[in-house]
N, C-alpha and C positions, 0 to 999 in steps of 0.2 A: 518541346521534344512528344513525339507521338507516344502516348500512354503504352506500357507495355501490357501483354495481355494477362489476365487474372488465371494462374496455374495451381492447383494443389491437390488433395487427396479427395474431397468431396464438399458439397455445398451443405450448409444448414438454413434453415428458413426460408427454403425455395420449393417447398413441397416436392423435392425430390428432383428439380429440374438445374441442371446448370447454366452458369452464367456466362456470357461472353461480354467484352465491351462494345461490341457490335449491338447486342441487345439493348444497351444502355444509351445509345446516342441520341442525342437530343436532352440529356439530362445533365443537370451539376452531379455529379459523382465525387463523393469523399471516401477515401479509403483511409480505414483505421487500424493501423499495424498495432496488435496489443497481445499482452499473454494475460491470463487470469490470475498469476500471483502479484501480479504488479498494481500498486497502491495508486500510482499516477496513471494507469491505464483506466483503472476504474472512476477516477475522477474526471478522465476524459469522456466515459461511457455518460457521467451526468452531466456533462457540459454541452454533449451533442444532442440530448433529450428534445430541449427546446427549439433546437436548430431543424430536427427532425419533423416535430410536430408545425412549426411554423410554415417551413418550405415543402411539405409533405407532396403536392404536385408537380414539383420539380428537381427535389432533390433525393438522391439516392446513396445511403450510406451504406458502405460494405465493410463490414469487420474482417481482417485477415488476421485470423489467429496463428501468431509466429511463436511457438513454444521457448521458453528458458530452460525449464527444469525436464528432465526426462520423463516425468509422470504426464505432465503437459502435453505429450505427444499422442496418449492414447485417445482414442475415439470417444470413449464413454466421458472420459474426465472434461473433454471439449465439449460435449453436449449437454453435460451438468452444468459447466460454467456458463453457457448460453442461456440455461434455464434459470440458473441461481441470480444471474446478474440482470434477468429480465432485458435481454438484448433483443429489441424489437425490427432489426434488419437483418438482410442477409450475412452470413458469414462463411468466409472461404477457409477450410481447415489446411493450414499448409506446414506441415510437420516438418519438412524438409528446408523451410525458409525460401523456397523456389521463388514467388512472388515478392518477397522480402529482399532478395538480392536482385532482382530486376527492377526495384525501386531504390536501389541503394541504400536500403534502410540501415540504420548503425544503433538504433537506440529504441527501448519501449517508452511510450508511444511515440511513434511516427505517423503524420497524417500527409495524405498526398490530395490535392484537388486535380480533377479532370473537368475539362470544359464540355461543352454540348457537341464539340467536335471530337473530341477524343484526343486533347492535348494538354499535358500536365500545364496546370494553372499555378500550383503553389506546392511546395513540400516543406512541410514544417515538424519540429521535435519538440517533445515535452506537452506540457498541459498549458492552461490559461489563453487559449488561442480562439474561444468560443467568440468574444465580441470581434475579433478581426475577422474571424471566418465568416460572421455574419454581414460584415462590410463587403469581403470579397464575393460572396454569393449574391448580394445585391445587384453587384457590378457586373458579374457573368450574366445575370438574369436580363440587366437592361440590354446588354450588348448583343446577346443572342436572341432577346425578343425582337430587337429592330432589325437583326440580319435575317431572321426568319427559321433560326436554325434550333430553337428552343422549343421543346415538345413538352407540353403539360397533361397531367393524368396519374394515376397509380403506378406505384413501383412494383419491383417482382417479389415482395414480401410476401410468404405465406405462413402464418403465424401456427405453431405447433398445437396439437390438442394439450390442455391444461391437466396435468396428473393430480390426483386429489389423494392427501394424506393429512393426517393432524398435525405433523410438524413439517415443514417445507425449509430444508439446508439449517436446523439450527445452528446456533454459534457456541453460545456459553451456557453453563449450568451453575446454579448457586442452592446450597444445602439450606433450608430455611429453619428457623428456631421453631421448634415443638416438631421437625420432622415435615417430610416433604421436600420438592425442589422448584425453584423457578428456572425456566428455560428462555433464552432469548430466541424465539422462532423468528429467526431473521429473514427468511424467505416470504413469510407472512405478515413482515413489517408489525409485530406483537410480541407480548410476553404470555407465556403459558404457565401456569402453575400445577404441578402435579401432586398427587398422593406418596406417600411413602415408597409405593409399589414402583413409582416411575412408569407408570401406564395409565392411571386412573385421572383423567382432567378434573382439577378442582374448579378452576375458572381460567378465563381467558381475557386479559388485559390488552386494550386497543381493538380498533376497527378493523383491522388487516389491511387499510389502504394507507398507501405511501403518503406522510405528511408529518408536519410538527404542530400538533395542537395538544393542549394540554386538557383536563379535566378527568373525570370518572374512567372505569373501565370500557365503558360502551361508548364513549366520546374521543377518549385520547389517540392520538395518531403516533407511530414512530416511523422510521425509516431504517431498514436493516440493521436493528440492535445487535449488540455483541455483549460486552463485558459486563458483569454484574458484581456488585459488593457491597455486602452487609455491613452496615455501620455499628459501631461498639453502642452499647446501650446509652452511655451519657451524651455521646454524639447524637445519637437519634432523636432525644428529647430536645436538644438545643436546634436540631436542624428542623424538624418537623417533619421528618419522614426518615424511612429505615433502610432503603437499597438504591446505591447509586448506579444508574444506567448508563452504558457508553451507547448514545444513539448515533452510531457511526456514519451513516451518510446524510444526517443532520447536522454534523459537526458540532455536536452536543452532548452534555451532560444532562439526564433527567431525575428527577427524584421520586421513588415510588413510596408511597404510604401503605403498607401492609393489611392496615385494619379495613380500608376501603376500597382499595386497588386505584387509587387516584394519582396522576402523573403531574408533574411540574418542571418545567424545563428551569435547571439550576445553575448551568453554565453554559457560556456559548450564545451567540447571536442567530444560529442557523445558516449563517454563511460561513463559507470557507476562507480561513486564513492563508495569504500568500504574501512573502516578504515584498515589499515595496520601499522605493528609495525613500517614502516621507516615514517611515518609519523610524524609532530613535535607535538606529544602529548602522553601522558603517560596512558596506557588501564585504569588504576585504578581510573584517576582523573578525568573523563568527559572532555568537550571538552572546551578547552580556547577560550572564544568569539572570541581572534583575532587571531587563528589560521590560518583563510586564510580571507585575504582583499587583493586583489589584480587584476591582469588584468583578464578579464570575461573569455576570450577565453582560459585561461590555467589552468582551473580546471575542474575536472569531476565533475558532478553534480547527483543527484538520484531521478529520476521520479519527477519534478516539477509539482504539479497539478494545482495550482491557482496562478493568480498575481493580485496586486493591488496597483495602486499608492497612496502613503502615503505623504501628506504634513508633517506631523509630523515627518517622517524619512527623507524626502527628497529625497525618492527612492522608488522603487517597490519593496512591500513586497512579498516575494516569498514562497509559501507553498512547502516545499520540502518533500514531502510526504513519498519517498523511505527510507528516513533515520530519519524521525519524527524531523526535525527542521524547523526553518523559516530562511530565509535569506534576505538580501537586496541588490538590484541590483540598479547602478547608471548608467543609460542610456548615459548621457552626458559624463561622464568619461571612460565609459567602464570598470566599474569595479565591483565586486562582492564580498560579505563578508557574513561569518555565523553571524548571530544575535542571535539566541535564540534555546535552545534544547541540551540536552546532548546527542541525538542519541539514549537514552533509550526509550522504546515504554510505553506509561502509561499516567497517568494524575496526573501532579504535577504541582501547582502553584507557583508563585514567581518572582524572578528576571530572567531576560534570561538565564542567565548561569546555571540557578537551574532547569527551568521547564522542565518537561517531555511532549512530545505530542504523539498523536497517528495518523497519516495519517492525516494530516492537509488537507482538500479537498474543504474549499470554503472560501471566503475572502471578507469582505465589510468594507467601512469606513463611520462613521457617521459624523454629522456636529460638532460634538465636537472633532473629530481627532482620535477618539477611533477605533482601527481595531478590528471587529468582525470576529470571525471564527468558524468553525465547524470541529471538530476532529471525524472522522467518525468511526474509530475502537473502541472509547469510547463513541460514540453516544452522545458528548456532544457539547456545545454551550458555548465559552470561549470569552475572550477579552483581548487586549493589551492596556493600558493606559498609558500617559505619565504625570510627572510633574517634578518640580524642585528636585533635589538631595539635602539631608538634609547637610547643611554646606558649600555648593558649588554653583557655577553658572552653574554647568552641569544639564542635563536632565537626570532622573530615569525613567525606564520602569518597569512595573510589570504586570504578566500574572495573570487573576484570571478566574474562572470558574463560569459561571450563573447557567448552567443545565448540570447534567451528573456525574455518580458514579465513573465508571472505567471500564477497557477493557471488563468485562464480565457481564455488567449490562445494558438492554436497554429496549424497550417496546413502547407502546401507551398510555400515560397517559398524560392528563392535569392537572392544578391546579397549586398550588405553586411549584416554580421552584425546590425546594429541593425535592420533590416528583415527579415531571414531568418526562417522559422519549421518548427520540428518539429512533430511530432505523437505524444506520450507515446513518447519513445526509451527503448531499454532497454539496449542495448549499446554498446560502443566500445572504440577501440585507437588505436594509434599507427603512422603508416605510415611507410615507409623514408624518406619526405622531411620527417619530423617534423610532418606535418600530421595531422589528426585525423580518423578516419572513425568514423561515427557509425551503429549500427543504428536507423533512423527507423521505430519498429515499426510504427505506424497508419498510416504511409503507405506501407508496403511496399516501403521504399528504403533505399540506402547513401548516406548522405551524408558531405560533406568539409569540414571547415573549416579553412580556411590562417591560423595565428597571426600569419604576417608580413603578410598584405593583409587580415585580418580579413573575410574573405569565405566564402561558404558555395557549394557545387556539388553536384550530385549524381552520383554513380558509377554507379548501378543502380537499376532500378526493378523492378515487379511480383514482388516477393518475398512470401511469405506468413508476417506477422508477424516478421520478421529480430529475434533476441532477444540475438545476441552476434556478434562479428567476432575473426578470428585471420588474422594475416598468414601466407601460405604464400609463402616466398622462392621466386624463379625458380631453376630447374635449370642454368640456362645464361644468358648476357648476352644471348641473342635470345629468350628466354623472356620473357613479361610475369610481373609477379607477381601473384598471385592472393589473393583474400580467401576463407577459409574462413567461409561464413555458416552459423549455426544457425537454419535456417528453421524456427521452432517450430512454425506452424499447418500446416506441409508434412510435418511429423514426420521431417525428414532433415537432412543437412550439405549444403550446395551450393558447388560452387567459383564464385567470380564474379572474371573477370580484370578488374584495375584498368585502365580505358581510358586511354589516352594524355591524351585531351582531355575533361574533364567536362561533363555537359550542364547547362545552366542552366533552372531550371524557374521559373514564374513565376505560381503558382498563389496564391489569395486568403490572405490572411491573416484569420484567423476566430476566433471567440469563443463560447464555449458561451452558447447561447441558452436563456433562459429567461424566462417573463412577469415583468416587473417589480413590483414593489409600490409602489403609490403613497403618498408620503409629503410632509408638507407641510414647507416650510421653517421655519428656527427650534427652537424647542425639540421634541425627539423623546424621548418616554420608552421606554426599552427594558427589558424584563422576560423573564427565562429561567425558566420555570415547571419546578419540580421538587419532588417529593415523594419521600422515601427508600421502598423496598418495605417491605412488611410484614415484620417481625424485624429491620430496620435503622434506625440512626439516623444523623444527621449526625454526622461525627466531629470534635468541636470541643476536641479535648485539646489540641491544638497551635495554637489560634487557629480563624479563620474556614476552613472546609473547601472553600470555594467560590471560584472566581476567574473573572474576565471580561477578555478582551483584545479591544480593538476598533481597526478602522483601516479605512482606505477606499481606493477607486480611482475617480478620480483622489485625492490626498491632500486636495487643496482642498474635496472635498465636506464634509468635516467640520471645523467651525471649533470645538468643543470637545467634551470628552470621550474622545477617543482615548485609546490606553494601556491598561497592565495595572494591575490592582488586585482585590482581594477583593470578594467579593459576586456576586450574579446580576442587580442592576438598576444601571441607569446612565442618566444623563440626556445625551442627546446634543445639539449644535446645528449643524442644518443649512444650509449656505451657501444663499442664495438664487439666486445666480447659475450655479449648475452644475446642468443640469439633469437629468442622468442619470451613474449610478455604481454601484459595487457596494460594499457594507459587509460587511466580513470582521469574523466575530465568532465567539471562541473561548471555550467554556465548559468549567469543569470542576467537578465536586461528589464529594465522598469521604464514603461512608458506610460504616459497619461493623455487624457482627452484633452484636446486642445481647441482653441477657437478657431471655427471652420475657415476664417478669412485671413485672420492674422497668426494664427498657429501658437498664440501665447498661451500658457497654461493659468488657469485662475486659482486661486488659493487653495480651493477644497475641489480639485480635479479630481475625478474617477481615476484611478491607476490600476494598472494591470502589470503582472509579474509573468515573465516568460523565462521558464527554467527547464533545464534538462542535465540529466548525469548520461554519460556515455562511458562502458567500458568496452575499449576496443582493443581487440587481438591485434597483435602485429608480429611481424617476422622481419629483422633485421638482414639486408641483403644489400650487397654492393651495389646492385642495380635497381634498388627500390627507390621510392619518391622522396624528395627532400621537402616536400610541403605535404600539409593535410588541413583540408578544409571541411568545415561542418556547419550544419545550417540550423540556427535557432531563429527561424525567422517570422518576422511578421507577416502580413499579405497584403 
């Protein structure tokens, strides 16, 4: 198929010049359809960096920013995201999803490869395609070099001027013993310690270069660090360090010693964890809570975003945003364990091994020991509480939701929790009255949830992507209590007085808007297309290496075919009396590097997971299709 033209609002990273496909003829072009709220999209940005460097003379990567949330449609937010995530290729701003629809994208992220003659060579969904893309690019280079249709040379990217500021997209903040604050300076890949005024820098920890290097403050390297947790005194002594740092893009936890500013890697290997068929779990059965409980330096993690010490757990609670789970980390024993979440993205409450999460991004603990957290992709406020298990002396844990509806529901609305809406919140803290303050990031606001009345109100507005909150105690009874706000997109810390009377905002409840797929009532045949890349084969040594999970909103849309099972095809039954809804589809396939001649898989083959979640709006119509095909393709 001839590749459709690239159409959007404007271009970034081109020096102000528009780009057409004709301008790119002779190059291998890779379109990356992304949105900056999506952790899987951020993973793909990192997967593409080595390809971008290796094939710089023949490969042109074009980011097509296709927003999910309303805030992501604003020009300033897109510019900030391109700078924040160090996107070093042209980006087409596509707020109306024009190019997204032209390439029939259905999920974030989606990748499309265009050959040097302007034809679509591959279409892929999800993350984990780096190895397969490298093989395809080599094949296209060889083919078009031989045909004389490959043109080598520089691409169209023009880097913007680098702004200067003391902080660059800071993520989280921590109050230090004895006064002052520690801030994760995410965009500068370092930590910054401030005096109690929140303005005077005491010291900087990290070189500012992206990397995973242990050592003193002038040698250590991090990569987009986020959450910070101060350990209790006894645990600090046993562990040998004071603060746990969520080193997000390094997929690691780091230990910071405050007296000398040295950093040590205390959990993770530096590589991202991806489920594969060789792991001790079965694809269709969810994750066994005991699937990993062992040495912290022996397991791969996936984008830990926040950390907080929990007395109830006797460990650090880790928000593992990259695979939608919660983990526990014991610094004294140097052990880490999966605690909650099936690795499916969504909003499901219940016991830890049944709950679904969606990019948990902020955690706080109240005086009762409850862990409150925000799931950014479901714009929700949730909590974890414990109690005695029925009939035993054990402790039972339960996850519940206070505010939030699902993956595609958001807004700016106060009032009763059942009707209130957030938009991609990232930070959270407990206020002196035990209510919960939420950094409602994409609404640029600080919101308050009262557990006693189950009501939401607004404490402050007009902030630039607030990502974390700390309570600053009043110096006297006459002074108001303040919040220290990490105002990420303004590259600063901001003090905001907590008002005596909160505001009430009655904005709309919104849903992500995309054109619906017309389907017929009754039988719907669903098929997920997948072909392992050249040099790989499906890993069937432990059973079927493919897996499919399906549900719907509303649940009544699906009369039959929901649930999880092996395989990439399913027959669904669509209700005739539900006109509109969303099909939620999660697919995974595991393929491993095989012998190039026989195709056999060695015992210790390198394996790759291909995975994607789709939320597909559908309209049920008598003239609609009775089949739906999606691509989770190798190349």
